[in-house]
C-alpha positions as CSV (number, residue, x, y, z in Angstrom):
1,M,83.3,171.7,130.9
2,Q,84.1,170.3,127.1
3,W,85.7,166.9,126.8
4,D,87.5,167.9,123.8
5,Q,89.5,170.4,126.0
6,R,92.7,170.7,127.1
7,K,94.8,171.3,129.7
8,Q,97.0,174.0,128.4
9,I,94.9,176.3,125.9
10,R,96.9,177.5,122.9
11,S,97.7,181.3,122.0
12,D,98.6,180.8,119.4
13,S,96.2,179.9,116.8
14,R,97.5,178.2,113.5
15,D,95.3,179.9,110.1
16,G,93.3,177.1,107.9
17,D,94.1,174.3,110.4
18,H,90.2,172.9,110.4
19,R,91.2,169.8,111.7
20,S,88.9,168.6,115.2
21,P,90.8,168.2,118.6
22,Y,90.7,164.0,118.0
23,Q,92.3,164.6,114.7
24,R,95.2,167.2,115.9
25,D,95.5,164.6,118.9
26,K,96.3,161.9,116.8
27,A,98.8,163.5,114.4
28,R,100.9,164.5,118.0
29,I,100.8,161.1,118.8
30,M,101.9,159.6,115.4
31,H,104.6,162.4,115.4
32,C,106.0,161.6,119.1
33,A,109.2,159.8,119.7
34,S,107.5,157.6,122.0
35,F,105.1,156.3,119.0
36,R,108.4,155.6,116.6
37,R,110.1,153.7,119.1
38,L,107.4,151.1,119.3
39,Q,108.9,150.2,115.7
40,A,111.3,148.7,117.8
41,K,110.1,147.5,120.8
42,T,108.7,143.7,121.0
43,Q,105.0,142.5,121.2
44,V,105.3,138.6,121.5
45,V,108.6,137.7,119.3
46,G,112.2,139.8,120.2
47,V,112.5,142.4,118.1
48,G,115.1,141.4,115.4
49,I,114.8,138.0,115.1
50,S,113.1,138.6,111.9
51,D,111.5,141.4,110.1
52,F,108.3,140.1,109.1
53,Y,107.0,139.5,112.6
54,R,104.9,141.8,114.5
55,T,106.2,144.7,117.0
56,R,104.6,147.2,119.2
57,L,104.2,149.6,116.4
58,T,102.5,147.4,113.9
59,H,100.4,146.0,116.7
60,S,98.9,149.2,117.6
61,L,98.6,150.2,113.7
62,E,96.1,147.1,113.4
63,A,94.4,147.9,116.8
64,A,93.4,151.2,115.8
65,Q,92.0,149.8,112.0
66,I,90.1,147.2,114.5
67,G,88.9,149.8,116.4
68,T,87.6,152.6,113.9
69,G,86.5,149.1,112.3
70,I,84.5,148.7,115.4
71,T,83.3,152.9,115.5
72,A,81.9,152.3,112.1
73,Q,79.8,149.5,113.0
74,L,78.2,150.8,116.1
75,K,77.7,153.8,114.9
76,Q,75.7,151.9,111.9
77,K,73.9,149.3,114.1
78,F,73.0,151.9,116.9
79,P,73.1,155.6,115.4
80,D,70.8,157.2,118.5
81,I,73.1,155.9,121.2
82,S,76.3,156.9,118.6
83,T,75.1,160.2,117.9
84,A,74.5,161.2,121.8
85,L,77.8,159.9,122.8
86,S,79.5,161.4,119.9
87,L,81.7,158.2,118.8
88,D,84.3,159.6,116.5
89,E,86.5,157.5,114.0
90,H,89.6,160.1,115.1
91,L,89.8,159.9,118.7
92,I,89.5,156.2,118.8
93,E,92.6,155.4,116.7
94,T,93.9,158.0,118.8
95,I,93.8,156.2,122.0
96,S,94.2,152.8,120.1
97,L,97.6,154.0,118.7
98,A,98.6,155.5,122.2
99,H,97.8,152.8,123.9
100,D,100.9,150.7,124.6
101,I,103.6,153.7,124.1
102,G,104.6,153.1,127.6
103,H,105.2,149.7,127.5
104,P,109.1,149.1,128.5
105,P,111.8,147.4,125.9
106,F,111.6,143.4,126.3
107,G,107.8,143.1,126.6
108,H,106.5,141.9,130.2
109,G,110.2,141.0,131.0
110,G,111.2,144.8,131.4
111,E,108.2,145.6,133.4
112,I,108.7,142.7,135.5
113,A,112.2,144.5,135.6
114,L,111.2,148.1,136.7
115,H,108.7,147.3,138.9
116,Y,111.4,145.3,140.9
117,M,113.5,148.0,140.9
118,M,110.7,150.5,141.7
119,S,108.6,148.7,143.9
120,D,109.8,150.6,147.1
121,S,109.7,154.3,145.2
122,G,105.8,153.7,143.3
123,G,106.3,150.8,141.3
124,F,106.0,150.3,137.3
125,E,103.4,149.3,135.1
126,G,103.1,149.7,131.1
127,N,99.5,151.0,131.2
128,G,100.4,154.1,134.0
129,Q,103.4,154.7,132.0
130,T,101.7,155.5,129.1
131,F,99.8,158.0,131.1
132,R,102.5,159.6,131.9
133,I,103.8,160.0,128.9
134,L,100.9,161.5,127.4
135,T,100.6,163.9,130.5
136,K,104.0,164.9,131.5
137,L,107.5,163.6,129.1
138,E,106.3,164.2,125.5
139,A,107.5,167.7,124.6
140,Y,104.3,169.1,123.1
141,S,104.1,171.7,126.2
142,E,105.8,172.6,128.5
143,H,104.3,170.3,131.4
144,D,101.7,168.7,130.0
145,G,103.4,166.0,127.7
146,M,101.4,165.9,124.8
147,N,98.1,168.0,126.0
148,L,95.4,166.0,124.3
149,A,92.3,166.5,124.8
150,R,90.4,165.5,127.8
151,R,87.9,162.6,126.4
152,S,91.3,161.4,124.5
153,L,93.3,160.9,127.7
154,L,89.6,159.3,129.5
155,G,89.7,157.0,126.9
156,V,93.4,155.5,127.0
157,I,93.1,155.2,131.1
158,K,91.9,151.3,131.2
159,Y,92.7,150.9,135.0
160,P,91.2,154.1,136.8
161,N,93.2,153.8,140.0
162,F,96.2,154.2,141.5
163,M,99.1,151.5,142.8
164,S,98.5,152.0,146.1
165,A,95.5,151.3,146.0
166,L,95.6,148.4,144.1
167,S,98.8,146.7,145.2
168,H,97.6,143.7,147.3
169,P,100.8,143.9,150.7
170,N,101.7,140.8,150.5
171,Y,102.0,140.4,146.9
172,H,105.7,140.9,146.9
173,P,108.2,138.2,148.6
174,D,111.3,139.5,150.5
175,K,113.7,140.9,147.5
176,P,116.8,138.0,146.5
177,D,120.4,138.4,146.5
178,R,121.0,138.5,143.1
179,F,118.8,139.7,140.5
180,S,119.3,136.4,138.5
181,Q,116.5,134.8,141.4
182,V,113.7,137.4,141.0
183,K,110.9,135.5,139.6
184,A,108.3,137.2,137.2
185,S,105.9,135.4,138.9
186,Q,106.2,137.3,142.7
187,W,106.2,140.7,140.6
188,H,103.6,141.6,138.7
189,P,103.2,145.0,139.5
190,P,98.7,146.0,139.4
191,K,97.5,147.2,136.4
192,S,97.1,150.8,137.7
193,L,98.3,154.6,137.4
194,F,101.2,155.9,139.3
195,D,100.3,158.1,142.8
196,C,102.6,161.0,141.2
197,D,100.2,161.2,138.2
198,R,97.5,162.2,140.5
199,D,96.9,165.6,139.4
200,A,97.0,164.8,135.6
201,F,93.9,162.0,137.1
202,D,92.0,164.2,138.8
203,W,91.8,166.6,135.8
204,V,90.8,164.4,133.2
205,T,88.1,163.5,135.6
206,S,86.9,166.9,137.1
207,P,83.7,167.1,134.7
208,I,82.8,164.1,136.6
209,S,80.7,164.1,140.1
210,A,82.3,162.8,143.0
211,K,79.8,159.7,143.2
212,D,80.7,159.0,139.5
213,K,84.5,159.1,139.6
214,A,84.4,156.9,143.2
215,T,82.6,154.4,140.9
216,Y,84.2,154.9,138.3
217,M,87.7,154.0,140.8
218,L,86.1,151.0,142.2
219,A,88.2,147.7,142.2
220,D,87.7,144.0,142.7
221,N,89.6,142.4,145.3
222,N,90.8,139.1,144.7
223,L,92.7,136.9,147.5
224,N,96.6,136.7,147.0
225,E,96.1,139.1,144.0
226,H,96.3,142.8,143.4
227,K,92.7,144.4,143.2
228,K,91.6,145.1,139.8
229,T,90.1,148.2,138.9
230,R,85.9,147.7,137.3
231,H,85.0,150.2,134.7
232,K,86.0,152.4,132.0
233,S,85.0,154.4,129.4
234,I,82.9,153.9,126.3
235,D,86.0,154.6,124.2
236,C,88.5,153.0,126.1
237,S,86.0,149.8,126.2
238,I,86.2,150.1,122.2
239,M,90.2,150.5,122.4
240,E,90.5,147.3,124.7
241,L,88.6,145.0,122.2
242,A,90.1,146.5,119.4
243,D,93.6,145.4,121.3
244,D,92.3,142.6,122.2
245,I,91.4,141.3,119.1
246,A,94.9,142.5,117.3
247,Y,96.0,140.1,120.2
248,G,93.9,137.2,120.3
249,I,93.5,137.4,116.2
250,H,96.5,139.2,114.1
251,D,99.3,137.9,116.5
252,L,98.5,134.2,116.4
253,E,99.3,134.6,112.4
254,D,102.8,135.0,114.0
255,A,102.7,132.3,115.7
256,I,101.3,130.1,112.7
257,V,104.1,131.2,110.4
258,M,107.1,130.9,112.9
259,G,105.8,127.5,113.6
260,L,105.5,128.2,117.1
261,I,102.3,125.9,117.1
262,S,101.1,122.8,115.8
263,R,98.1,122.6,114.1
264,S,96.9,119.8,116.4
265,A,97.5,121.9,119.5
266,F,94.7,124.4,117.4
267,S,92.8,121.9,117.0
268,E,92.0,120.4,120.4
269,Q,92.7,123.6,122.2
270,V,90.7,126.1,120.1
271,T,88.6,124.4,117.2
272,D,86.8,122.3,119.0
273,K,85.8,124.9,121.7
274,L,84.5,126.3,119.1
275,K,82.4,124.7,117.6
276,V,80.5,124.0,120.5
277,L,80.3,127.6,121.8
278,D,76.9,127.8,118.8
279,I,77.8,131.0,117.4
280,P,76.5,131.7,113.8
281,W,79.0,131.2,111.4
282,L,82.0,131.0,113.3
283,S,81.0,127.4,115.4
284,E,79.8,126.1,112.1
285,Q,82.9,127.3,110.0
286,A,85.7,126.4,112.5
287,E,87.5,123.3,111.0
288,H,87.1,125.1,107.5
289,I,89.2,128.3,109.9
290,E,91.7,126.2,111.0
291,E,92.1,124.5,107.1
292,Q,92.5,127.9,105.9
293,L,95.1,129.0,108.9
294,F,97.5,126.2,108.4
295,H,97.4,125.9,104.5
296,A,100.7,126.5,102.8
297,Q,99.0,129.1,100.7
298,A,99.5,132.8,102.9
299,Y,96.3,134.1,101.0
300,K,94.2,131.4,102.6
301,R,95.5,132.5,105.6
302,K,94.9,136.4,105.1
303,N,91.7,135.2,104.1
304,A,90.8,133.3,107.5
305,I,92.4,136.4,109.5
306,G,90.0,138.3,108.5
307,A,86.7,136.7,108.5
308,L,87.8,136.2,112.2
309,V,88.0,139.8,112.6
310,N,84.9,141.0,111.1
311,C,82.9,137.9,112.9
312,F,83.9,139.9,116.3
313,I,84.0,143.0,115.1
314,T,80.4,143.0,113.9
315,A,79.2,141.1,117.6
316,I,79.9,144.1,119.9
317,D,77.3,146.0,121.1
318,V,76.7,148.8,123.2
319,K,75.7,147.8,127.2
320,R,74.2,150.4,129.5
321,L,76.0,150.1,133.0
322,H,72.7,151.9,135.2
323,L,75.4,153.1,137.8
324,F,76.8,156.6,136.4
325,D,75.5,159.9,135.5
326,E,78.3,160.6,132.8
327,A,76.8,159.1,129.6
328,L,80.5,158.2,128.8
329,L,80.7,156.3,131.7
330,E,77.4,154.6,131.4
331,H,77.7,153.0,128.0
332,N,80.1,150.4,127.6
333,A,81.1,148.6,124.1
334,Q,80.9,144.6,124.9
335,L,81.0,141.3,123.3
336,P,77.7,139.0,123.8
337,A,79.0,136.2,125.8
338,S,79.7,133.5,123.1
339,Y,81.7,135.7,121.8
340,Q,83.7,136.7,125.0
341,Q,84.3,133.5,125.7
342,A,85.8,132.4,122.1
343,L,87.5,135.3,121.8
344,H,89.1,134.1,125.3
345,T,90.1,130.9,123.4
346,F,92.2,133.0,120.8
347,K,93.8,134.8,123.7
348,A,94.4,132.1,125.6
349,F,95.9,130.0,123.5
350,V,99.0,132.6,122.6
351,F,99.1,133.1,125.7
352,A,99.5,129.4,126.3
353,Y,101.3,128.1,123.5
354,V,103.1,130.9,121.9
355,I,104.0,134.0,125.2
356,K,104.9,130.8,127.6
357,K,107.1,128.6,125.0
358,P,110.4,128.2,126.7
359,E,112.2,130.2,123.7
360,I,110.4,132.9,124.2
361,Q,110.3,133.4,128.0
362,L,114.4,132.9,127.6
363,L,114.5,136.4,125.7
364,E,111.7,137.6,128.3
365,Y,114.0,136.7,131.6
366,K,117.2,138.0,129.4
367,G,115.5,141.4,129.1
368,Q,114.6,141.6,132.5
369,Q,118.2,141.1,133.5
370,I,119.6,143.7,131.2
371,V,117.0,146.5,132.6
372,M,117.4,145.5,136.2
373,A,121.3,145.9,136.0
374,L,120.8,149.1,133.6
375,F,118.5,150.7,136.6
376,E,120.8,149.1,139.4
377,A,124.0,151.4,137.3
378,F,122.3,154.5,136.8
379,A,120.9,154.8,140.1
380,S,123.9,154.6,141.2
381,E,125.6,157.1,139.9
382,P,122.7,158.9,138.1
383,A,124.5,162.4,136.9
384,R,127.8,160.5,135.9
385,L,126.3,157.8,133.6
386,L,122.8,159.5,132.1
387,P,123.0,161.5,129.1
388,K,123.3,165.2,130.3
389,N,119.0,166.0,129.7
390,T,118.0,162.7,131.6
391,A,120.5,163.8,134.1
392,Q,119.5,167.3,134.7
393,R,115.7,165.8,134.9
394,W,117.0,163.9,137.3
395,L,118.6,166.2,139.2
396,R,115.4,168.6,139.0
397,A,113.2,165.6,140.6
398,N,116.3,164.1,143.3
399,E,115.5,167.9,144.9
400,Q,112.1,167.1,146.0
401,S,112.3,163.7,146.4
402,A,115.0,160.3,146.2
403,T,111.6,158.6,145.2
404,L,111.1,161.5,141.8
405,G,114.6,161.0,141.0
406,L,113.8,157.0,140.6
407,R,111.1,158.0,138.4
408,V,113.1,160.0,136.0
409,I,115.7,157.0,135.6
410,A,112.5,154.9,135.4
411,D,111.2,157.5,132.7
412,Y,114.4,157.2,131.0
413,I,115.0,153.1,130.4
414,S,111.2,152.3,129.8
415,G,111.6,154.8,126.8
416,M,114.4,152.4,125.3
417,T,113.8,150.2,122.4
418,D,115.1,146.7,122.8
419,A,118.1,147.4,120.7
420,Y,119.4,150.7,122.3
421,A,119.0,148.9,125.9
422,N,121.3,146.1,124.2
423,R,124.0,148.7,123.2
424,V,123.9,151.0,126.6
425,Y,124.3,147.5,128.4
426,A,127.0,146.7,126.4
427,N,128.6,150.0,126.7
428,L,128.2,149.2,130.6
429,F,129.5,146.2,131.0
430,L,130.9,144.4,127.7
431,P,134.5,145.6,127.9
432,K,134.8,145.4,123.8
433,S,131.9,147.1,123.2
434,H,132.7,151.1,122.7
435,R,129.9,152.7,121.2
436,I,129.0,156.5,122.3
437,T,125.4,156.3,123.5
438,D,124.7,159.8,124.7
439,K,122.6,161.8,122.6
C-alpha cells in the first residue's frame, strides 16, 4: 500500500494537473476555511491588540518555512537516508501549515474551556481537533474531510493514541459550581486523538504491522499527570522541530518588541545559560546575540533572529530508533542534546516571561469564560441557537448519541475566530448587541 494514497480516490481526473499528491494536499490546506481562520486566532498576544504581532496563521507560515529549510538541510547532509525515506519539502510544508488548524479561539484558554465542557463526552484537545478537521470536517469530500494522502495525515499526528487511553483517572477534580472557579491547571487535556476518530487513525496506520502500530502508540506514565506518547513519524519530527523553533525564536521577537521582557531577565535566564553549553558559535556569540536582539535598530534584531534559526536548522540530524520495521517510524529528526537544551531554554523563557505574564493570562481567562458560556448556551437548545447547517449536523449526530451531538457543538465553537466568538457572546448575553451572526 502506498503512503501517498488517499482514502477516497477521485474518479474525475483533471487534465494537465501534474502536481504531486503533497502539492495537491498543500493547496487544499491553504484554500480551506480552517486555515484562513488562523489569521484571527491568538498565537501569543491577543488578536486585535496590534496588527504587528503574530497570529496562528503567521506562526504556521513561519513553521512551514523552517520545515522546508530543515528538509533541504537533511537532504544535503544525509542524501542516502533522505532518498530512502523520500523526504519531500512539499509534504513538510503541508503538515507544518496544517499543524495548528484545530486550535480553538483564545489560545489555551479556549482549549481548557472546551475540554472542561467535553470532559464527560470525550474531551477536547487542539491536536486531536486538527486530525478531526483533516479527516472528517473540511468539505473536500463527503465523509473524509480534506481526503489528504495517508503520509500527510501520518505527519500531522504528534500524539498517536486516544484521549481515553492517555487520561489520568484522578487528574480532573470535581467540577466547581461556577465557571469562574474552573482552574486551568486542573483541566489540561492529554495530548491525544479523539476516540470517535479511531476509524480515521486506523486507516492512516493500516500499512503498518500490528507490532509497529503497538510500539507507535506506546505512552509513558507520569505520576499525577496524563500519559504522553513516545513516538512519531520522521515527517512529524521535522514539523515538530520547525514548530518549536518558530515558537522559541520567532515568538521571542514579538515579546521583545512589545516590551514584555527585560534585557536583564533575558541575560540571566537565556544568555548566561547559553554561554556554558559549549555549542559552536551560539555559546561564543551569546552576548552579541543578546545585544542585537535588544538593539534599537530593527534590522539588527532581524539578523539575530535569522542567525538563531539557522543555527538550529543546520544542527539537526537523523537518528535511527532500532524499534520499527516501517522506515517512516524508524527514523526521526532530532537536535543534538546541547542544542535541544538551548532551544528548551528559549522556549522556557518565552513561556515563563510571556505566556505566564498576568496580562496574557487575563486574556486567556477571559476567553476561557466566553467559550464555556457559549458551549453552555448552545448545548441547552442546539436546534434553536446553532446556525442552520450546524444545527442539522447536531441533529444527525444526536440521533446516534448525545455525546456525538456535543462533539458537533465543540467542532463549531473551536472553529470560531477570537473576534467571532466575542460577537456571538455579545449577541447572546449583552443586551445592547443586535448583530446577526447566523450564516
